[in-house]
BADRENMI-874171 format. One record per atom (N, C-alpha, C): residue in three letters; atom name; residue number from 1; x, y, z; chain. Coordinates in steps of 0.1 Angstrom, whole numbers, plus 2048, in hexadecimal, padded with zeros to 3 digits. Example, Ala and Ser with C-alpha at 12.3 -4.5 7.8 and 13.67 -1.06 7.14 Angstrom:
BEGIN
ALA,N,1,884,7C7,84E,A
ALA,CA,1,87B,7D3,84E,A
ALA,C,1,884,7DF,84E,A
SER,N,2,880,7EA,847,A
SER,CA,2,889,7F5,847,A
SER,C,2,881,800,84F,A
END
This chain:
BEGIN
UNK,N,1,78C,848,896,A
UNK,CA,1,79A,846,899,A
UNK,C,1,79E,838,899,A
UNK,N,2,795,82F,89E,A
UNK,CA,2,797,821,89E,A
UNK,C,2,798,81B,890,A
UNK,N,3,790,821,887,A
UNK,CA,3,791,81D,879,A
UNK,C,3,79F,820,873,A
UNK,N,4,7A4,82B,876,A
UNK,CA,4,7B1,82E,870,A
UNK,C,4,7BC,825,876,A
UNK,N,5,7BB,822,883,A
UNK,CA,5,7C5,818,889,A
UNK,C,5,7C4,80B,882,A
UNK,N,6,7B8,806,87F,A
UNK,CA,6,7B5,7FA,879,A
UNK,C,6,7BB,7FA,86B,A
UNK,N,7,7B9,805,864,A
UNK,CA,7,7BE,807,856,A
UNK,C,7,7CD,806,856,A
UNK,N,8,7D4,80C,860,A
UNK,CA,8,7E2,80B,861,A
UNK,C,8,7E7,7FD,863,A
UNK,N,9,7E1,7F6,86C,A
UNK,CA,9,7E5,7E8,86F,A
UNK,C,9,7E3,7DF,862,A
UNK,N,10,7D7,7E0,85C,A
UNK,CA,10,7D4,7D9,850,A
UNK,C,10,7DE,7DD,845,A
UNK,N,11,7E1,7EA,844,A
UNK,CA,11,7EA,7EF,83A,A
UNK,C,11,7F8,7E9,83B,A
UNK,N,12,7FD,7E7,847,A
UNK,CA,12,80A,7E1,849,A
UNK,C,12,80A,7D3,843,A
UNK,N,13,7FF,7CC,846,A
UNK,CA,13,7FE,7BE,841,A
UNK,C,13,7FC,7BE,831,A
UNK,N,14,7F5,7C8,82D,A
UNK,CA,14,7F2,7C9,81E,A
UNK,C,14,800,7CC,817,A
UNK,N,15,808,7D4,81D,A
UNK,CA,15,815,7D7,817,A
UNK,C,15,81E,7CB,815,A
UNK,N,16,81D,7C2,81F,A
UNK,CA,16,824,7B5,81D,A
UNK,C,16,81E,7AC,813,A
UNK,N,17,811,7AC,812,A
UNK,CA,17,80A,7A5,807,A
UNK,C,17,80E,7AB,7F9,A
UNK,N,18,80E,7B8,7F8,A
UNK,CA,18,812,7BF,7EC,A
UNK,C,18,820,7BB,7E8,A
UNK,N,19,829,7B9,7F2,A
UNK,CA,19,837,7B5,7EF,A
UNK,C,19,837,7A7,7E9,A
UNK,N,20,82E,79E,7EE,A
UNK,CA,20,82D,791,7E9,A
UNK,C,20,828,791,7DB,A
UNK,N,21,81E,79A,7D8,A
UNK,CA,21,818,79B,7CB,A
UNK,C,21,822,7A0,7C0,A
UNK,N,22,82A,7AA,7C5,A
UNK,CA,22,834,7B1,7BC,A
UNK,C,22,842,7AE,7C2,A
UNK,N,23,847,7A2,7BF,A
UNK,CA,23,854,79F,7C5,A
UNK,C,23,85F,7A7,7BF,A
UNK,N,24,86A,7A8,7C5,A
UNK,CA,24,876,7B0,7C0,A
UNK,C,24,87C,7B8,7CC,A
UNK,N,25,887,7BE,7C8,A
UNK,CA,25,88E,7C5,7D2,A
UNK,C,25,889,7D3,7D3,A
UNK,N,26,885,7D7,7E0,A
UNK,CA,26,880,7E4,7E2,A
UNK,C,26,88B,7ED,7E8,A
UNK,N,27,88C,7FA,7E3,A
UNK,CA,27,896,803,7E9,A
UNK,C,27,894,807,7F7,A
UNK,N,28,889,803,7FD,A
UNK,CA,28,886,808,80A,A
UNK,C,28,887,7FD,815,A
UNK,N,29,886,7F1,812,A
UNK,CA,29,887,7E6,81B,A
UNK,C,29,87B,7E4,824,A
UNK,N,30,87D,7DE,82F,A
UNK,CA,30,872,7DA,838,A
UNK,C,30,86A,7E5,83E,A
UNK,N,31,86F,7F1,83E,A
UNK,CA,31,867,7FC,844,A
UNK,C,31,85E,802,839,A
UNK,N,32,862,804,82D,A
UNK,CA,32,85B,80B,823,A
UNK,C,32,84F,802,81E,A
UNK,N,33,851,7F5,81D,A
UNK,CA,33,846,7EC,818,A
UNK,C,33,839,7ED,820,A
UNK,N,34,83A,7EC,82E,A
UNK,CA,34,82D,7EF,835,A
UNK,C,34,828,7FD,834,A
UNK,N,35,831,807,833,A
UNK,CA,35,82C,814,831,A
UNK,C,35,824,816,824,A
UNK,N,36,829,80F,819,A
UNK,CA,36,822,80F,80C,A
UNK,C,36,815,809,80E,A
UNK,N,37,814,7FE,815,A
UNK,CA,37,808,7F7,818,A
UNK,C,37,7FE,800,81F,A
UNK,N,38,803,807,829,A
UNK,CA,38,7FA,810,831,A
UNK,C,38,7F5,81B,828,A
UNK,N,39,7FD,820,81F,A
UNK,CA,39,7F9,82B,816,A
UNK,C,39,7EF,825,80C,A
UNK,N,40,7F1,819,807,A
UNK,CA,40,7E7,813,7FE,A
UNK,C,40,7DA,810,805,A
UNK,N,41,7DB,80C,811,A
UNK,CA,41,7CE,809,819,A
UNK,C,41,7C6,816,81C,A
UNK,N,42,7CD,820,81F,A
UNK,CA,42,7C6,82D,822,A
UNK,C,42,7C0,833,816,A
UNK,N,43,7C8,833,80B,A
UNK,CA,43,7C2,838,7FE,A
UNK,C,43,7B6,82F,7F9,A
UNK,N,44,7B8,822,7F9,A
UNK,CA,44,7AD,819,7F5,A
UNK,C,44,7A1,81A,7FE,A
UNK,N,45,7A3,81B,80A,A
UNK,CA,45,797,81C,814,A
UNK,C,45,78F,828,811,A
UNK,N,46,795,834,811,A
UNK,CA,46,78E,840,810,A
UNK,C,46,789,843,802,A
UNK,N,47,791,83F,7F8,A
UNK,CA,47,78D,841,7EA,A
UNK,C,47,782,838,7E6,A
UNK,N,48,783,82B,7EB,A
UNK,CA,48,778,822,7E8,A
UNK,C,48,76B,825,7EF,A
UNK,N,49,76C,82B,7FB,A
UNK,CA,49,75F,82F,802,A
UNK,C,49,75A,83C,7FB,A
UNK,N,50,763,844,7F7,A
UNK,CA,50,75E,851,7F0,A
UNK,C,50,757,84E,7E3,A
UNK,N,51,75C,844,7DC,A
UNK,CA,51,756,840,7CF,A
UNK,C,51,74B,836,7D1,A
UNK,N,52,747,833,7DD,A
UNK,CA,52,73C,829,7E0,A
UNK,C,52,73F,81C,7DA,A
UNK,N,53,74C,817,7DA,A
UNK,CA,53,74F,80A,7D6,A
UNK,C,53,74C,800,7E0,A
UNK,N,54,74E,804,7ED,A
UNK,CA,54,74B,7FB,7F8,A
UNK,C,54,749,803,805,A
UNK,N,55,743,7FD,80F,A
UNK,CA,55,741,803,81C,A
UNK,C,55,74C,7FF,825,A
UNK,N,56,74D,806,830,A
UNK,CA,56,758,803,83A,A
UNK,C,56,756,7F5,83F,A
UNK,N,57,762,7EE,83F,A
UNK,CA,57,762,7E0,845,A
UNK,C,57,75F,7D5,83B,A
UNK,N,58,75D,7D8,82E,A
UNK,CA,58,75A,7CE,824,A
UNK,C,58,767,7C7,820,A
UNK,N,59,766,7BB,81B,A
UNK,CA,59,772,7B4,816,A
UNK,C,59,779,7BB,80A,A
UNK,N,60,770,7C1,802,A
UNK,CA,60,776,7C8,7F6,A
UNK,C,60,780,7D3,7FA,A
UNK,N,61,77E,7D9,806,A
UNK,CA,61,787,7E3,80B,A
UNK,C,61,795,7DD,80D,A
UNK,N,62,796,7D1,811,A
UNK,CA,62,7A3,7CA,813,A
UNK,C,62,7A9,7C7,805,A
UNK,N,63,7A2,7C3,7FC,A
UNK,CA,63,7A7,7C0,7EE,A
UNK,C,63,7AB,7CE,7E8,A
UNK,N,64,7A3,7D8,7EA,A
UNK,CA,64,7A6,7E5,7E5,A
UNK,C,64,7B3,7EA,7EB,A
UNK,N,65,7B6,7E7,7F8,A
UNK,CA,65,7C2,7EB,7FE,A
UNK,C,65,7CE,7E4,7F8,A
UNK,N,66,7CD,7D8,7F5,A
UNK,CA,66,7D8,7D0,7EE,A
UNK,C,66,7DB,7D6,7E1,A
UNK,N,67,7D0,7D9,7D9,A
UNK,CA,67,7D2,7DF,7CC,A
UNK,C,67,7D9,7ED,7CD,A
UNK,N,68,7D4,7F5,7D7,A
UNK,CA,68,7DA,802,7D9,A
UNK,C,68,7E9,801,7DD,A
UNK,N,69,7EC,7F7,7E5,A
UNK,CA,69,7FA,7F6,7EA,A
UNK,C,69,803,7F1,7DE,A
UNK,N,70,7FD,7E8,7D6,A
UNK,CA,70,805,7E3,7CA,A
UNK,C,70,808,7EF,7C1,A
UNK,N,71,7FE,7F7,7BE,A
UNK,CA,71,800,803,7B6,A
UNK,C,71,80A,80C,7BB,A
UNK,N,72,809,80F,7C8,A
UNK,CA,72,813,818,7CE,A
UNK,C,72,821,812,7CE,A
UNK,N,73,822,805,7D1,A
UNK,CA,73,82F,7FE,7D0,A
UNK,C,73,835,7FE,7C3,A
UNK,N,74,82E,7FC,7B8,A
UNK,CA,74,833,7FD,7AA,A
UNK,C,74,837,80B,7A7,A
UNK,N,75,82F,815,7AB,A
UNK,CA,75,833,823,7A9,A
UNK,C,75,83F,827,7B0,A
UNK,N,76,841,822,7BD,A
UNK,CA,76,84C,825,7C5,A
UNK,C,76,859,81F,7BF,A
UNK,N,77,858,812,7BA,A
UNK,CA,77,863,80C,7B3,A
UNK,C,77,867,814,7A6,A
UNK,N,78,85D,818,79F,A
UNK,CA,78,860,820,793,A
UNK,C,78,867,82D,796,A
UNK,N,79,862,834,7A0,A
UNK,CA,79,868,841,7A3,A
UNK,C,79,876,83F,7A9,A
UNK,N,80,877,836,7B2,A
UNK,CA,80,884,834,7B8,A
UNK,C,80,88E,82E,7AF,A
UNK,N,81,88A,827,7A4,A
UNK,CA,81,893,821,79A,A
UNK,C,81,898,82C,791,A
UNK,N,82,891,837,790,A
UNK,CA,82,896,842,787,A
UNK,C,82,89F,84C,78F,A
UNK,N,83,8A0,84B,79C,A
UNK,CA,83,8A9,854,7A3,A
UNK,C,83,8B7,84E,7A3,A
UNK,N,84,8C0,857,79F,A
UNK,CA,84,8CE,852,79E,A
UNK,C,84,8D4,850,7AC,A
UNK,N,85,8DB,845,7AE,A
UNK,CA,85,8E1,843,7BB,A
UNK,C,85,8EC,84E,7BF,A
UNK,N,86,8ED,851,7CB,A
UNK,CA,86,8F7,85B,7CF,A
UNK,C,86,905,856,7CC,A
UNK,N,87,90D,85F,7C7,A
UNK,CA,87,91B,85B,7C5,A
UNK,C,87,923,85D,7D1,A
UNK,N,88,92D,854,7D3,A
UNK,CA,88,935,855,7E0,A
UNK,C,88,941,85D,7DD,A
END
């Protein structure tokens, strides 16, 4: 349980780092960016450990979290960019 809380905290920071790596306007703002980072951190943590790329607590896990968050951020922008804005 403590690992998951740590992943969430690191994920929020990773989301902000991903925003710096991939600058631009996000359709979600300040709330969505940390959520994307948390998603990237969770996916990178468990996928990396499953594939035996790293052990829990290694620095590679943090780098993997940033890469995962960047991938999710780019995918999010691509998907949100294709959605037509609501007409008033």
